[in-house]
N, C-alpha and C positions, 0 to 999 in steps of 0.2 A: 666607429661611425662618428663623424664630426657633428657635434651638437651645437645648438645656438649659444649655449653658455660659454663655449670655447671661442666664440667670435670676438669677445672682448679682449682675449689674450693676444689676438693678432692685430685687430684694427686700432684699438686704443693706444698701444705703444707706437704704432705707425703714425698716428695723429700727433702724439706728443713729440715724437722724433722730428717730424716736419716742423713743428712750432719751435722746438729748441734749436734745431739746425739753422733755421732762418735767423733767429735772434743772435746766435753765435756769429754768423756771417755779418749781421748788421753791427754787432759790437766791434768786430775786426775793422769794418769799414769806417765806423765812427772814430776809432783810435788811429788807424793808419791812413785812411782816405776820407777824411771828414768832408771834403769838398764835393763828394758824390752823394751825400745824404742830406736830407732836410734838417736833421738834428745838428749836423755840423755847420750848416749855414745859419741856423737860428742862434747857435752859440757865438758864431762870428758877429752876427748882428748885435747880440747882447754886449759883446766886448766893445764894439764901436759905440754903442749907446752909452755905456759907462764911461768910456774915454772922453767922449764929447761932453758928457755931463760934468765930470770931475775936473776937466781941464778948462772949462769955460769960466770966465770971470763973472759973468752975469747968469748964474745958474737958475733955471726955472725949476725950483725945488718942488713947487706945488704939482706941476705936471708929472714930474718923476715919481712923486709919492702916490699920485693917482694911478699911475701905471703899475707900481708895485702892489698897491692895495687891491687892484683888480686881480692880480695873480694870487694874492693871499685869499681873497674871497672865493675864487674858483677852486683852489686847493682845499679850502675848508669845506666847501659844499660837497666835493667828491669824497672827502674823508668821511663826512656824515653819511653819505649814501652807502659807502662801503661798509661802515660799521652797522648801519641799519639792516643791510642785506645779510650780514653775518648773524645778527641777532634773530632775524626772521628764519634763517636756516636752522639755527640752534633751536628755536621754538618748534619748527617743523619736525626736527629729530625727536624732541621731547614728546611730541604727540603720537609718535610711532605711526605716521601716515603710510598707507599702503597704495597711494595713488599710482606711484611709479613701479609697482610690482605687478602690474596687469599682464595677462598673457598676450595682450596685443603688442607689447614691446618686444621686439626681436633682439634678445640679448640676455645677459646674465642679470637676473632680478633677485638673486639670493640676498638675505639680510647682510651678510658679510661684504658683498660687493656694493650694496647700497650705502653701507657705512663708509667705504672708501670714497665713494662719489661725494658724499656729504662733507667729509673731512677735507678732500682735495679742494672743493669749492670754497669752504670756509677759509682755508689757508690762503687762497688767492685773494679773497676779499680782505683778510686781515693784513696781508702784505701790502695791498693797495692802500689800506687805511694808514699803515705805518709810513709809507712813502709820502703820501699826501700831507701827513702831519709834519714830517721832516721838511718837506718843501715849504710849508707855511712858516716853519721856524726860520729857514734860511732867508725867505723873503722879508720876514719881520726884522731880522737882523740887518738886512740890506736897507730897510726903511730907516733904521737908526743911523746907519753909516751915511746915507744920502742926506738926511735931514740935519746932520751935524755940520753946520756951516763953519768953514775954516778949520775943520778937523784935520789932523796930520795923518790921514789914512792913505796908504799907498793905493793907487788906482788898481794895481794887480789884485790886491786883497778884495776890493769891492767886486771886481770882475769874477773872482773865484766864488764869492758868496752867491752872486746872482746866477752864475752858471750852475753851481751846485744845486740851487733851488730848482732850476729847470731840469736838471738830471733826475732828481727825485721825482719830479712831476712826470717825466717820461717813463720811469720805472713803474710808477703807480698805474699809469695808463696801460703799460704792457701787462701788468698783473690782471687788469680788467679784461684785456684781450684774451689772456689765457683762460679766464673764467668763462668766456663765451662757449668754447668747445666743451668744457667740462659740464656746463649747464645743459648742453644738448646731449651729453652722454646719458642723462636720465631717460632719454627717449630711445636709447640704443646706441651701439657702437658705430653703426653706419652713419647716422646724422652727425656723430661726433667727428668722424674722419672727414666727412664732406665739409663740415664747418671749419675744420682745421685747414684744409686746402684752400677754401674760399677766403679765410682770414689772412693766410699767408700771401695769397695773390693780391688781395686788397692792400695789405700793408706794404708789399713790395712797390706797388704803384704810388702809395702815399709817402713812403720813405725815400724814394729815389728822386733826387732833384736834378732831373735831366735838363730842364730848361736853363737853370743857372750854369750847369756844366757846359752846355752848348754855347751859352753866352760867353763864358770864360774862354772857351776854345776859340771862338770867333775873335774875341779881343786879342788873344795871344797871337793868332794868325795875322791880324791887322798890324800889331806891333812888329812882328817879324818882317812883314812886307815893307813897313816904313824903314826898318833897320837895313834891309837889303837895298832900298832905294838910296839911302844915305851913303852906303858903302859903294 
């Protein structure tokens, strides 16, 4: 007979598989088809920003430093939030709370399963914390590079540092996105699976830059028409 404890063995792996599959596809698109993703266009915008900044004779260093400082502040705040949540979960485990072991929760509420839930959630928050800290480190390094007037720094190196900071920021956010279904797992495997599907649907909408793609296609068609007219 199929018991409710076995429901976690089916629905939770399905939810994680959906999340991992989507992010593997997104990683492939970012590497091979960056123009179809918001992350790719953001990295392209950062490259253009750095090139304009480093190649300009009258560089507005103050504005550039304000932009980088805003990124550092945002990454630092999210790192603090992630570390605080990890500490709260650790304190919750230490208190041996039985709130999520109620019979009203349709799923596996055994102590061993609850430990897996806590550890999984802590891992996500600690991963997010580490990524946000590395993002702050990269942006602080970029702060030094931009503020060094007349420094012989290659533009490509400054671009790499800024984009790397943005990549760590994106990975940190993805870790928080993974933490959302795991948090709902405490209320049962069914909310966890539903949240995974809803998260993937929302992220697909946010990660796909269809507007820019249509714009590039229209520009490409316009250029082809002009070339045909010239021929």
